C-alpha positions as CSV (number, residue, x, y, z in Angstrom):
1,M,-8.1,-8.1,13.7
2,Q,-5.2,-9.8,12.0
3,G,-1.6,-8.8,11.3
4,N,-2.3,-7.9,7.7
5,D,-5.0,-5.5,8.8
6,L,-2.2,-3.3,10.2
7,T,0.6,-1.4,8.5
8,V,3.5,0.7,9.5
9,R,4.0,4.2,8.0
10,D,6.6,6.7,9.4
11,A,7.2,4.6,12.5
12,N,3.5,4.6,13.4
13,V,1.1,1.7,13.3
14,Y,-2.2,2.1,11.4
15,V,-5.2,-0.1,10.7
16,K,-6.2,-0.2,7.1
17,T,-9.9,0.8,6.5
18,L,-11.7,1.8,3.4
19,E,-11.8,5.4,4.6
20,G,-8.0,5.4,4.9
21,L,-5.4,4.7,7.6
22,R,-6.3,5.0,11.3
23,R,-3.7,5.4,13.9
24,V,-3.3,2.6,16.5
25,D,-2.0,3.4,20.0
26,V,-2.4,0.0,21.8
27,I,-2.2,-3.6,20.5
28,L,-3.4,-6.6,22.4
29,R,-1.2,-9.3,21.0
30,R,-2.2,-12.9,20.3
31,V,0.8,-13.9,18.1
32,D,4.0,-15.5,19.3
33,D,7.0,-13.2,19.7
34,D,8.9,-14.7,16.8
35,Y,6.1,-14.1,14.4
36,C,5.2,-10.5,15.2
37,D,7.6,-8.8,12.8
38,P,9.0,-10.6,9.7
39,L,11.6,-7.8,9.2
40,E,13.5,-8.5,12.4
41,M,12.3,-11.9,13.6
42,H,10.9,-14.9,11.7
43,P,11.3,-13.8,8.1
44,G,8.7,-16.2,6.8
45,S,5.9,-15.0,9.1
46,R,2.7,-13.8,7.5
47,L,1.0,-13.2,10.9
48,G,2.8,-10.1,12.1
49,V,3.3,-6.5,11.0
50,P,6.6,-5.5,9.2
51,G,8.2,-2.7,11.2
52,L,6.3,-3.3,14.5
53,L,9.4,-3.7,16.6
54,Q,10.8,-0.4,15.6
55,C,7.5,1.3,16.5
56,V,7.6,-0.3,19.9
57,R,11.2,0.8,20.5
58,M,10.4,4.4,19.6
59,G,7.3,4.4,21.9
60,K,4.9,5.0,19.0
61,V,2.7,2.0,20.0
62,A,2.1,0.1,23.2
63,V,1.8,-3.7,23.2
64,A,-0.3,-4.8,26.2
65,N,1.4,-8.2,26.5
66,A,4.8,-6.9,25.7
67,L,7.1,-8.5,23.2
68,G,9.5,-10.8,25.0
69,S,7.1,-11.6,27.8
70,G,7.0,-15.2,26.4
71,I,10.2,-15.8,28.3
72,L,8.1,-16.3,31.4
73,Q,6.9,-19.5,29.8
74,A,10.4,-20.9,29.6
75,A,10.7,-24.3,31.2
76,G,14.0,-23.2,32.7
77,F,12.2,-21.1,35.3
78,L,10.2,-24.0,36.7
79,P,13.0,-25.5,39.0
80,F,13.5,-22.1,40.6
81,L,9.9,-21.0,41.1
82,P,9.7,-22.2,44.8
83,A,12.8,-20.3,45.7
84,L,11.8,-17.2,43.7
85,C,8.4,-17.2,45.4
86,R,10.0,-17.3,48.9
87,H,12.5,-14.6,47.9
88,L,10.1,-12.2,46.3
89,L,6.9,-12.8,48.1
90,G,8.0,-14.4,51.4
91,E,5.7,-17.3,51.0
92,E,5.4,-20.8,49.4
93,L,3.8,-21.5,46.1
94,K,0.0,-21.9,46.4
95,L,0.0,-24.4,43.6
96,P,3.1,-26.5,43.4
97,S,4.5,-27.2,40.0
98,V,5.7,-30.5,38.5
99,Q,9.0,-31.5,40.0
100,S,11.7,-30.2,37.6
101,W,15.4,-30.2,37.3
102,W,17.6,-27.7,35.4
103,C,20.4,-29.8,33.9
104,G,22.8,-26.8,34.1
105,H,23.3,-27.7,37.8
106,P,25.8,-30.6,38.4
107,D,23.6,-32.4,41.0
108,S,20.5,-32.1,38.8
109,L,22.4,-33.3,35.7
110,R,23.6,-36.3,37.6
111,Y,20.1,-37.2,38.7
112,V,18.6,-36.6,35.3
113,L,21.1,-38.9,33.6
114,D,20.6,-41.6,36.2
115,N,16.8,-41.5,35.8
116,L,16.5,-40.5,32.2
117,S,14.0,-43.2,31.2
118,D,11.4,-41.9,33.7
119,L,11.6,-38.2,32.8
120,V,10.3,-35.8,30.2
121,I,13.0,-33.6,28.6
122,K,12.2,-30.1,27.5
123,S,14.2,-27.1,26.2
124,A,15.1,-24.7,29.0
125,Y,14.3,-21.7,26.7
126,P,11.2,-20.8,24.7
127,T,11.8,-22.2,21.2
128,Q,9.7,-22.8,18.2
129,G,9.2,-26.3,16.8
130,E,10.8,-28.3,19.6
131,D,8.4,-30.8,21.3
132,P,9.0,-32.4,24.7
133,V,10.8,-35.8,24.6
134,F,9.0,-38.5,26.6
135,A,12.0,-40.7,27.4
136,Q,9.8,-43.7,28.2
137,D,9.0,-44.0,24.4
138,L,12.7,-44.1,23.3
139,T,14.8,-47.1,22.4
140,R,18.0,-47.9,24.2
141,E,20.0,-46.3,21.4
142,Q,17.8,-43.2,21.4
143,L,18.2,-42.8,25.1
144,A,22.0,-43.0,24.8
145,E,21.8,-40.3,22.0
146,L,19.6,-38.1,24.2
147,A,21.9,-38.5,27.2
148,L,24.9,-37.4,25.0
149,R,23.1,-34.3,23.8
150,I,22.2,-33.3,27.4
151,S,25.8,-33.9,28.6
152,D,27.2,-31.7,25.7
153,S,24.9,-28.7,26.5
154,P,23.3,-29.3,29.9
155,E,22.2,-25.7,30.3
156,R,19.8,-26.0,27.4
157,Y,17.6,-28.7,29.0
158,V,15.1,-29.1,31.8
159,A,13.8,-32.5,33.0
160,Q,10.4,-33.1,34.6
161,E,8.8,-36.0,36.2
162,R,6.0,-37.6,34.3
163,A,2.7,-36.3,35.5
164,I,-0.3,-38.7,35.6
165,S,-1.9,-38.3,32.1
166,C,-5.7,-38.6,32.3
167,T,-8.0,-38.7,29.3
168,T,-11.3,-37.1,28.5
169,P,-14.0,-38.1,26.0
170,S,-13.7,-36.2,22.8
171,L,-15.9,-36.1,19.7
172,V,-13.8,-37.2,16.7
173,A,-15.8,-37.3,13.5
174,D,-18.9,-39.2,14.7
175,D,-17.3,-41.2,17.5
176,L,-16.3,-40.6,21.1
177,E,-12.6,-41.2,21.6
178,P,-10.3,-40.7,24.6
179,R,-7.7,-37.9,24.4
180,H,-5.0,-36.8,26.8
181,F,-5.6,-33.2,28.1
182,V,-4.3,-30.3,30.0
183,I,-6.3,-27.5,31.6
184,R,-5.4,-23.9,31.2
185,S,-7.0,-21.6,33.8
186,Y,-7.1,-17.8,33.7
187,L,-6.7,-15.1,36.3
188,V,-7.7,-11.5,36.2
189,A,-5.8,-8.7,37.9
190,Q,-7.8,-7.1,40.7
191,G,-6.1,-4.4,42.7
192,D,-2.9,-5.9,44.2
193,S,-4.1,-9.5,43.7
194,Y,-5.7,-11.7,41.1
195,S,-9.0,-13.4,40.8
196,V,-9.3,-16.9,39.3
197,M,-11.9,-17.1,36.6
198,R,-14.4,-19.9,36.8
199,G,-14.0,-22.4,34.1
200,A,-10.9,-23.0,31.9
201,L,-9.7,-24.0,28.4
202,T,-9.0,-27.7,28.0
203,R,-6.5,-28.6,25.3
204,I,-6.4,-32.1,24.0
205,T,-3.8,-34.2,22.1
206,P,-4.3,-35.1,18.4
207,S,-4.4,-38.9,19.2
208,T,-4.5,-41.3,22.0
209,E,-0.9,-42.3,21.4
210,S,0.4,-38.7,21.5
211,L,1.2,-37.0,24.8
212,V,2.1,-33.6,23.1
213,V,-0.7,-31.1,23.8
214,S,-0.3,-28.5,21.0
215,L,-2.6,-26.8,18.6
216,Q,0.3,-26.5,16.2
217,R,0.7,-30.3,16.3
218,G,-2.9,-31.1,15.4
219,G,-4.4,-30.9,18.9
220,G,-7.8,-29.4,19.8
221,S,-9.6,-27.6,22.5
222,K,-12.7,-28.0,24.7
223,D,-14.5,-25.7,27.1
224,T,-14.2,-26.6,30.8
225,W,-17.4,-25.9,32.9
226,I,-17.8,-25.7,36.6
227,V,-21.0,-27.3,37.7
228,A,-22.8,-25.1,40.3
229,D,-25.2,-26.3,43.0
230,G,-27.8,-23.7,42.0
231,P,-28.6,-20.9,39.6
232,V,-25.7,-18.7,38.6
233,S,-26.1,-15.0,38.3
234,Q,-25.0,-13.9,34.8
235,V,-22.6,-10.9,34.3
236,T,-22.6,-9.3,30.9
237,L,-21.6,-6.0,29.3
238,L,-24.4,-6.4,26.8
239,P,-27.6,-4.3,27.3
240,P,-30.3,-6.0,29.3
241,P,-33.0,-7.8,27.3
242,G,-35.7,-5.3,28.1
243,E,-33.7,-2.3,27.0
244,P,-34.4,-1.3,23.3
245,V,-31.4,-1.0,21.1
246,A,-30.6,2.1,19.1
247,I,-31.6,2.0,15.4
248,S,-28.7,1.5,13.1
249,R,-28.2,0.9,9.4
250,G,-24.5,0.4,9.5
251,G,-22.8,-3.0,9.3
252,G,-19.7,-2.2,11.3
253,D,-16.4,-1.0,10.0
254,L,-15.1,-3.0,6.9
255,T,-11.4,-3.4,7.1
256,S,-9.3,-3.3,3.9
257,R,-8.4,-7.0,4.4
258,I,-12.0,-8.1,4.4
259,A,-12.8,-5.8,1.4
260,E,-9.9,-7.3,-0.5
261,D,-11.0,-10.9,0.3
262,L,-14.5,-10.0,-0.9
263,F,-13.1,-8.5,-4.1
264,W,-11.1,-11.6,-4.8
265,L,-14.0,-13.9,-3.9
266,G,-16.1,-12.1,-6.5
267,R,-13.3,-12.4,-9.1
268,Y,-12.8,-16.1,-8.5
269,I,-16.5,-16.9,-8.6
270,E,-16.8,-15.1,-11.9
271,R,-13.7,-16.7,-13.3
272,A,-14.9,-20.2,-12.3
273,E,-18.4,-19.6,-13.7
274,S,-17.0,-18.2,-17.0
275,Q,-14.7,-21.1,-17.4
276,V,-17.4,-23.6,-16.7
277,R,-19.5,-21.9,-19.4
278,L,-16.6,-22.2,-21.8
279,C,-16.2,-25.8,-20.9
280,R,-19.8,-26.5,-21.5
281,G,-19.8,-24.8,-24.9
282,T,-16.7,-26.8,-26.0
283,V,-18.1,-30.1,-24.7
284,A,-21.4,-29.5,-26.5
285,R,-19.6,-29.1,-29.8
286,I,-17.5,-32.2,-29.3
287,T,-20.5,-34.3,-28.5
288,D,-22.7,-32.8,-31.2
289,Q,-24.3,-35.5,-33.4
290,S,-26.2,-33.1,-35.8
291,G,-23.7,-33.6,-38.6
292,V,-22.5,-29.9,-38.5
293,D,-18.8,-29.5,-39.1
294,N,-17.6,-28.2,-35.6
295,R,-13.9,-28.8,-36.0
296,H,-12.9,-25.2,-36.5
297,A,-15.1,-24.0,-33.7
298,I,-13.7,-26.7,-31.3
299,E,-10.1,-25.8,-32.1
300,T,-10.8,-22.1,-31.7
301,L,-12.6,-22.6,-28.4
302,L,-9.9,-24.8,-27.0
303,R,-7.3,-22.1,-27.9
304,A,-9.3,-19.6,-25.8
305,W,-9.0,-21.7,-22.7
306,P,-6.6,-20.5,-19.9
307,K,-3.1,-21.9,-19.9
308,G,-3.7,-23.8,-16.7
309,F,-5.9,-26.3,-18.5
310,L,-3.7,-29.0,-20.0
311,L,-5.8,-29.7,-23.1
312,R,-5.0,-30.5,-26.7
313,P,-7.3,-30.0,-29.7
314,N,-9.4,-33.2,-29.6
315,S,-12.5,-34.4,-31.3
316,E,-13.6,-36.7,-28.5
317,L,-14.0,-36.7,-24.7
318,N,-11.4,-39.3,-23.9
319,L,-9.9,-39.9,-20.5
320,E,-6.9,-37.6,-21.2
321,F,-9.3,-34.7,-22.1
322,I,-11.4,-35.2,-19.0
323,E,-8.4,-35.3,-16.7
324,G,-7.1,-32.1,-18.3
325,L,-10.5,-30.4,-17.9
326,L,-11.0,-31.4,-14.2
327,G,-7.3,-31.0,-13.2
328,D,-6.3,-31.3,-9.6
329,V,-7.5,-29.5,-6.4
330,D,-4.1,-28.2,-5.7
331,G,-3.3,-27.2,-9.3
332,S,-5.0,-26.3,-12.5
333,G,-8.3,-27.2,-14.1
334,L,-11.8,-26.8,-12.8
335,R,-10.9,-28.4,-9.5
336,G,-8.1,-26.0,-8.8
337,M,-10.2,-23.0,-9.8
338,I,-13.1,-23.9,-7.6
339,A,-10.8,-24.8,-4.8
340,S,-9.6,-21.2,-4.9
341,V,-13.3,-20.0,-4.6
342,H,-13.7,-22.4,-1.6
343,S,-10.6,-21.1,0.1
344,F,-11.7,-17.4,0.0
345,A,-15.2,-18.5,1.1
346,R,-13.8,-20.2,4.2
347,V,-11.9,-17.0,5.1
348,L,-15.2,-15.0,4.7
349,R,-17.4,-17.6,6.4
350,D,-18.9,-14.9,8.8
351,R,-19.8,-12.7,5.8
352,I,-21.6,-15.4,3.8
353,S,-25.2,-16.5,4.6
354,S,-25.8,-20.1,5.5
355,D,-27.6,-20.6,2.2
356,G,-24.7,-19.1,0.3
357,W,-22.2,-21.2,2.1
358,R,-24.2,-24.3,1.4
359,I,-24.3,-23.5,-2.3
360,L,-20.5,-23.0,-2.4
361,Q,-20.0,-26.2,-0.5
362,E,-22.1,-28.1,-3.0
363,I,-20.1,-26.6,-5.9
364,Y,-16.8,-27.7,-4.2
365,T,-18.1,-31.2,-3.4
366,A,-19.5,-31.6,-6.9
367,V,-16.3,-30.9,-8.8
368,T,-13.9,-32.7,-6.3
369,D,-15.9,-35.9,-5.9
370,V,-17.0,-36.4,-9.5
371,P,-16.3,-40.1,-10.5
372,V,-14.5,-40.6,-13.8
373,D,-15.1,-44.0,-15.4
374,P,-12.1,-44.9,-17.6
375,N,-14.4,-46.7,-20.0
376,R,-16.9,-43.9,-20.2
377,P,-15.0,-40.8,-19.0
378,A,-17.5,-38.2,-20.3
379,A,-20.6,-39.9,-19.0
380,R,-21.3,-37.3,-16.2
381,I,-19.4,-34.3,-17.5
382,P,-22.3,-32.4,-19.3
383,E,-24.6,-32.9,-16.3
384,L,-21.8,-31.7,-14.0
385,L,-21.2,-28.5,-16.0
386,D,-25.0,-27.8,-16.1
387,N,-25.2,-28.2,-12.3
388,L,-22.2,-26.0,-11.7
389,I,-23.7,-23.2,-13.8
390,E,-27.0,-23.4,-11.9
391,R,-25.3,-23.3,-8.5
392,F,-23.1,-20.4,-9.5
393,A,-26.2,-18.5,-10.7
394,A,-27.9,-19.4,-7.4
395,F,-25.1,-18.0,-5.3
396,V,-24.8,-14.7,-7.3
397,G,-28.6,-14.3,-7.2
398,L,-28.7,-15.0,-3.5
399,A,-25.9,-12.5,-2.9
400,G,-27.7,-9.9,-5.0
401,D,-31.0,-10.4,-3.3
402,S,-29.9,-10.8,0.3
403,M,-26.8,-8.6,0.9
404,T,-27.4,-5.1,2.1
405,R,-26.0,-2.5,-0.3
406,G,-23.1,-1.7,1.8
407,M,-19.3,-1.8,1.1
408,A,-19.1,-5.6,1.5
409,W,-21.6,-6.1,-1.3
410,R,-19.9,-3.5,-3.5
411,F,-16.5,-5.0,-3.3
412,L,-17.9,-8.5,-4.0
413,D,-19.7,-7.1,-7.1
414,I,-16.7,-5.0,-8.1
415,G,-14.6,-8.2,-8.2
416,R,-17.2,-9.9,-10.4
417,R,-17.5,-7.0,-12.8
418,V,-13.7,-6.6,-13.2
419,E,-13.3,-10.3,-13.9
420,R,-16.1,-10.4,-16.4
421,V,-14.6,-7.5,-18.4
422,D,-11.2,-9.3,-18.4
423,F,-12.7,-12.7,-19.4
424,T,-14.9,-11.3,-22.1
425,A,-12.1,-9.3,-23.7
426,R,-9.8,-12.3,-23.7
427,F,-12.5,-14.6,-25.0
428,V,-13.6,-12.3,-27.8
429,S,-10.0,-11.7,-28.7
430,G,-9.4,-15.5,-28.9
431,T,-12.5,-16.3,-31.0
432,L,-13.3,-13.3,-33.2
433,T,-9.9,-11.9,-34.2
434,P,-8.8,-14.8,-36.4
435,P,-9.8,-14.5,-40.0
436,G,-13.2,-15.8,-41.3
437,N,-16.8,-15.5,-40.3
438,D,-17.6,-19.0,-39.1
439,S,-21.3,-19.1,-38.2
440,V,-20.8,-22.2,-36.1
441,L,-18.1,-20.5,-34.1
442,L,-20.2,-17.3,-33.7
443,E,-23.1,-19.4,-32.4
444,A,-20.7,-21.0,-29.9
445,V,-19.4,-17.6,-28.7
446,L,-23.0,-16.4,-28.1
447,E,-23.8,-19.5,-26.2
448,V,-20.8,-19.3,-24.0
449,M,-21.6,-15.7,-23.2
450,D,-25.3,-16.6,-22.6
451,C,-26.4,-14.0,-25.3
452,S,-27.9,-16.3,-27.9
453,L,-31.5,-15.3,-27.2
454,T,-30.8,-11.6,-27.2
455,Y,-28.9,-11.9,-30.5
456,R,-31.7,-13.9,-32.2
457,R,-34.3,-11.4,-31.2
458,R,-32.4,-8.6,-32.8
459,Y,-30.8,-10.2,-35.9
460,L,-32.7,-13.5,-36.3
461,T,-30.4,-16.1,-38.0
462,N,-28.0,-13.6,-39.6
463,L,-24.7,-14.2,-37.7
464,E,-22.1,-11.5,-38.3
465,A,-18.9,-10.9,-36.3
466,H,-19.4,-7.1,-35.9
467,A,-22.9,-7.6,-34.5
468,V,-21.7,-10.2,-32.0
469,A,-18.8,-7.9,-31.0
470,D,-21.2,-5.0,-30.5
471,L,-23.5,-7.1,-28.3
472,L,-20.6,-8.4,-26.2
473,L,-18.5,-5.2,-26.0
474,A,-20.4,-2.0,-26.6
475,D,-24.1,-2.6,-25.6
476,E,-24.7,-1.1,-22.1
477,S,-28.1,-2.9,-22.0
478,N,-26.5,-6.4,-22.1
479,P,-25.8,-7.5,-18.6
480,R,-23.1,-9.9,-19.8
481,G,-21.4,-7.3,-22.0
482,V,-18.3,-5.2,-21.3
483,A,-20.0,-1.9,-21.5
484,F,-22.6,-2.9,-18.9
485,Q,-19.9,-4.0,-16.5
486,L,-18.1,-0.7,-16.9
487,A,-21.3,1.3,-16.2
488,Q,-21.9,-0.8,-13.0
489,L,-18.3,-0.2,-12.0
490,D,-18.7,3.5,-12.4
491,Q,-21.6,3.5,-10.0
492,H,-19.6,1.5,-7.5
493,L,-16.6,3.7,-7.6
494,E,-18.8,6.8,-7.2
495,A,-20.1,5.3,-3.9
496,L,-16.7,4.4,-2.5
497,P,-15.1,6.7,0.1
498,R,-12.4,8.9,-1.3
499,E,-10.4,12.0,-0.5
500,N,-11.7,14.5,-3.1
501,S,-9.2,17.2,-2.1
502,Q,-6.4,15.1,-3.7
503,P,-7.2,14.5,-7.4
504,D,-4.2,12.4,-7.9
505,R,-5.9,9.8,-5.6
506,N,-8.6,9.3,-8.2
507,R,-6.6,7.1,-10.6
508,D,-9.3,4.4,-10.5
509,R,-11.9,6.8,-11.8
510,R,-9.6,8.2,-14.5
511,T,-8.7,4.6,-15.6
512,L,-12.3,3.6,-15.8
513,L,-13.2,6.8,-17.8
514,K,-10.5,5.9,-20.3
515,L,-11.7,2.4,-20.5
516,R,-15.3,3.4,-21.1
517,T,-14.3,5.9,-23.7
518,T,-12.2,3.3,-25.5
519,I,-15.2,1.1,-25.9
520,Q,-17.6,3.9,-26.8
521,L,-15.4,5.3,-29.5
522,A,-14.6,1.9,-31.1
523,D,-15.9,1.5,-34.6
524,L,-16.7,-2.3,-34.4
525,M,-18.1,-2.4,-37.9
526,E,-14.8,-1.2,-39.3
527,V,-12.5,-3.4,-37.1
528,C,-14.6,-6.6,-37.7
529,N,-15.4,-6.4,-41.4
530,M,-12.1,-7.5,-42.8
531,P,-11.4,-9.5,-46.0
532,F,-12.0,-13.2,-45.5
533,E,-8.4,-14.3,-45.2
534,Q,-7.1,-11.4,-43.0
535,P,-7.0,-11.4,-39.2
536,R,-8.8,-8.6,-37.3
537,K,-5.7,-6.9,-36.0
538,A,-7.5,-3.7,-35.0
539,L,-10.0,-5.6,-32.9
540,K,-7.2,-7.6,-31.3
541,S,-5.4,-4.4,-30.5
542,L,-8.6,-2.9,-29.0
543,L,-9.2,-5.9,-26.8
544,A,-5.6,-6.0,-25.7
545,E,-5.9,-2.3,-24.6
546,V,-9.1,-3.3,-22.7
547,N,-7.3,-6.0,-20.8
548,D,-4.4,-3.7,-20.0
549,Q,-6.7,-1.0,-18.7
550,V,-8.8,-3.3,-16.6
551,A,-5.6,-4.6,-15.0
552,L,-4.6,-1.0,-14.2
553,L,-8.1,-0.4,-12.8
554,A,-7.8,-3.4,-10.5
555,D,-4.4,-2.2,-9.4
556,A,-5.6,1.3,-8.7
557,I,-8.5,-0.1,-6.6
558,A,-6.0,-2.2,-4.6
559,R,-3.7,0.7,-4.0
560,L,-6.5,3.0,-2.8
561,Y,-8.5,0.7,-0.6
562,F,-6.5,-2.4,0.2
563,S,-2.8,-1.5,0.5
564,H,-3.3,2.3,0.8
565,A,0.0,2.7,-1.2
566,E,0.8,6.1,-2.6
567,F,1.2,6.2,-6.3
568,S,4.7,7.1,-7.4
569,R,5.4,10.6,-8.7
570,E,7.0,11.2,-12.0
571,L,10.5,12.8,-12.0
572,G,10.3,16.6,-12.1
573,E,6.9,16.7,-10.3
574,V,7.0,19.1,-7.4
575,S,4.4,19.0,-4.6
576,Q,2.8,22.2,-3.3
577,E,4.3,21.6,0.1
578,S,7.9,21.8,-1.2
579,T,7.4,25.1,-3.1
């Protein structure tokens, strides 16, 4: 469970599920204090829950490891632990700590300043972003500066003697390398005492030179095993091997966060595949050697590309064109788009099969590592685009053939359907609404949408704009058309959990109904058959409405199942509870 799985409503904490909000009474925290509530603590935190501290203050939720308990890790306590143990428990420490000095005491300060080069300096209080200072690594000038800082605010610092720093073999890439390490052991409360758990967690430094052991600084972790003299009896809460498990067809509760990630993975996969198909259609016209005049088709296709692609109308695949097509992993172009797919896939690694993950890895590697020869920049581009389309089809086919028809599959498919409606409407608007009836362009549109064979079987070689628009928009039997996607979305929304006693919570169904009606009632013959020199304004208006409505549909799904946000009421509306 992560912080964005939870939300605060009316001073109560809830977990967001597809069925709605479920009250949370106890939280076992694994997030640092400062990152638990961005409203009152670290404002840039995306790990916590806004409003959590107020819920704790009001007693609406219990945090098992209470907020503020991190103070016990403050280095300022270490010099006083022996005395505290004698005072509180009447005994000596069973495991002595590293010799430490709090600089706020005059005698300790004097000792620290006299022996500074042999000590490790730490903050006395738990702070974020401050590493210990190993004075042995400092120059004379740096030592003098450190001594001055300690003298100005001695109460802020604790000094420790350097412990012997051993190393352990660690697998780095394909090689064994030494790393400094510390061992963290764990104890379990048992009655009035504690039991030490066998084994531990070993944390290692990021490099041999570094002595800072911190996961936030690039360190790692290893399991620590205790070797026994003989067989060890296993203790587990799982059922014994011989006991049959109860039959179940559920897949566990799907939280809203995971459902949203699946939704966006579906959208990004469809967005990337559609753009690759558009790239391939454009590149095919640029490299066409048949003698057909493709200039108008090329210019129109390029105008239909997303704004993130830094392309200019061009008649050849030169280096500038290829760089604009591929773009950067952290920015625009195919690389940036597929990097987004990869990012969502990594978050959902436990939801994707090994074969599916391998396919997405191949897609990511193929587009990020493609070599571009300045002398022949387009040499591998057609092959790359073909391979990407094949791999996207393989992933979608694998997901459709392997995933159980639960909520995870539905939200992945909903994302794909929503994105395909949006892309198709934008693409058709960018290519069919300008004036004219260019058969070369219409052929390119059908090829990009993978509908050429279907159209040829119906209409042979007679290419007409209204027939292409009907196939891509209104034909419910065409699996790449808008009407087909809306029919599939209708089935998905029908299967999603919802509160039927509150009709105002069905805005997604109402939006989808309006969208389907808009497509079904459209007279595509009339809006497409315009005089040769006149743009198809009615078709453009129709497609703009489709894009607006599909955006509202995606927003309604997000409000109902991801954020669980109430829709705002219009002024003058009175609820039944207030009358």
